[in-house]
Backbone as CSV, one residue per row, in Angstrom:
resi,resn,N_x,N_y,N_z,CA_x,CA_y,CA_z,C_x,C_y,C_z
1,UNK,171.710,251.274,-2.499,169.797,250.235,-2.390,169.143,250.654,-0.687
2,UNK,167.798,251.029,-1.136,167.156,251.394,0.094,167.483,250.297,1.084
3,UNK,166.947,251.076,2.374,166.501,249.530,3.639,165.607,249.141,2.764
4,UNK,165.679,247.691,3.328,163.970,246.962,3.082,162.669,246.987,4.427
5,UNK,162.102,246.969,4.417,160.449,247.142,5.366,160.484,245.359,5.845
6,UNK,160.573,245.685,7.367,159.747,244.419,7.925,158.543,244.515,7.669
7,UNK,157.911,243.327,7.566,156.451,243.418,7.568,156.033,242.960,9.157
8,UNK,155.060,244.330,9.339,155.217,244.094,11.397,153.890,243.564,12.115
9,UNK,153.276,243.243,11.052,152.136,241.673,11.142,153.052,240.529,11.543
10,UNK,154.231,240.356,10.436,154.557,239.244,10.725,155.057,239.126,11.766
11,UNK,156.188,240.210,12.140,157.458,240.563,13.112,156.177,240.216,14.500
12,UNK,154.877,240.757,14.705,154.372,240.877,15.734,153.852,238.925,16.368
13,UNK,153.874,238.582,14.882,153.285,236.942,14.885,153.995,235.694,15.219
14,UNK,155.489,236.001,14.771,156.765,235.269,14.341,157.953,235.614,14.810
15,UNK,158.629,234.728,15.808,160.043,234.369,16.699,160.918,233.837,15.732
16,UNK,162.189,234.274,15.470,163.148,233.929,15.257,164.138,232.988,16.092
17,UNK,164.596,232.130,15.548,165.309,231.431,17.297,167.190,231.832,16.611
18,UNK,167.817,231.354,17.536,169.208,231.651,17.602,169.920,231.126,16.439
19,UNK,168.666,229.980,15.831,169.624,229.287,14.853,168.781,229.230,13.400
20,UNK,167.903,229.995,13.504,167.217,230.794,12.612,166.073,229.665,12.086
21,UNK,165.637,229.145,12.583,163.960,228.311,12.494,162.989,229.378,13.375
22,UNK,161.906,229.396,12.630,160.515,229.937,13.004,159.666,229.386,14.146
23,UNK,159.134,230.616,14.884,158.217,229.755,16.046,156.991,230.406,15.785
24,UNK,155.557,230.266,15.884,154.503,230.248,15.923,153.727,229.886,16.988
25,UNK,152.950,230.647,16.809,151.724,229.756,18.103,150.226,229.399,17.597
26,UNK,149.985,228.789,18.058,148.597,227.933,17.347,147.378,229.365,18.023
27,UNK,146.303,228.349,17.199,145.420,229.345,17.308,144.731,228.327,17.939
28,UNK,143.385,229.148,18.584,142.304,228.384,19.133,142.590,228.176,20.601
29,UNK,143.329,228.947,21.431,143.340,228.999,22.857,142.842,230.574,23.281
30,UNK,142.043,231.257,22.508,141.100,232.358,23.622,140.184,232.130,23.862
31,UNK,139.236,231.661,23.567,137.650,231.026,24.132,137.157,229.952,23.662
32,UNK,136.376,229.406,24.174,135.635,228.314,24.219,136.252,227.245,24.627
33,UNK,137.042,227.100,25.767,138.138,226.152,25.911,137.484,225.361,27.148
34,UNK,136.113,225.566,27.503,135.725,224.014,28.305,135.379,222.620,27.548
35,UNK,135.306,223.011,26.140,134.830,221.676,25.698,136.218,220.889,25.143
36,UNK,137.036,221.734,25.583,138.872,221.193,25.112,139.248,220.750,26.051
37,UNK,140.378,219.577,26.005,140.718,218.648,27.180,141.922,219.586,27.484
38,UNK,142.523,218.508,28.925,143.330,219.480,29.062,144.724,219.596,27.876
39,UNK,144.499,218.175,27.685,145.968,217.971,26.981,145.919,218.752,25.729
40,UNK,145.036,218.781,25.487,144.739,219.741,23.864,145.266,221.209,24.415
41,UNK,145.098,221.815,25.381,144.451,222.899,25.197,146.454,223.028,25.996
42,UNK,146.827,222.260,26.446,148.747,222.381,26.521,149.054,222.409,25.516
43,UNK,148.779,221.622,24.706,149.302,221.131,23.377,149.405,222.858,22.311
44,UNK,148.671,223.361,22.567,148.152,224.863,21.970,149.235,225.396,22.285
45,UNK,149.636,225.280,23.624,149.931,227.060,24.144,151.382,226.880,24.061
46,UNK,151.751,225.655,23.462,153.578,225.334,23.043,153.127,226.139,21.363
47,UNK,155.110,226.788,21.660,155.516,226.718,19.922,155.249,226.305,19.118
48,UNK,155.071,225.980,18.302,155.571,225.555,17.357,156.596,225.756,16.042
49,UNK,157.539,224.723,15.471,158.327,225.093,14.797,157.539,225.513,13.244
50,UNK,158.197,226.143,12.030,157.669,226.112,10.990,158.614,225.413,9.834
51,UNK,158.327,224.696,8.986,159.269,224.415,8.067,158.661,224.450,7.019
52,UNK,159.736,224.217,5.925,159.268,224.735,4.367,159.077,226.033,3.691
53,UNK,157.779,225.985,2.935,158.170,227.430,2.150,157.785,228.090,3.162
54,UNK,156.732,227.950,3.801,156.517,228.584,4.386,157.262,229.776,5.712
55,UNK,158.163,228.721,6.070,159.448,229.486,6.509,160.450,230.515,5.591
56,UNK,160.344,230.054,4.394,160.885,230.763,3.817,160.386,232.334,3.706
57,UNK,158.886,232.176,3.396,158.627,233.480,3.270,158.320,234.435,3.885
58,UNK,158.332,233.751,5.497,158.265,234.761,6.365,159.971,234.807,6.621
59,UNK,160.747,234.570,6.774,162.046,235.062,6.663,162.044,236.207,5.559
60,UNK,161.433,235.928,4.380,161.413,237.259,3.375,161.051,238.425,3.893
61,UNK,159.895,237.671,4.891,158.593,239.133,5.046,160.043,239.791,6.265
62,UNK,160.836,239.021,7.263,161.671,239.645,8.270,162.936,239.967,7.729
63,UNK,163.669,240.444,7.127,164.483,241.211,6.256,166.134,240.830,7.424
64,UNK,165.595,241.596,8.574,166.788,242.061,9.739,166.808,241.128,10.872
65,UNK,166.193,240.231,10.994,166.243,238.961,12.357,166.763,238.093,11.909
């Protein structure tokens, strides 16, 4: 059976933890930051955990992680 290819775009955007959970970063932290509160910006900078069917899809796209 041939090797499976990794989706490079997905590999750049998501990280798999040691326990197998998938981390993603929020959008909305690159510009127009003056109107956003400190609390909101702080929340956007933290990584979030993907759950459910989305996580399943991402795991399929990253076969060797």
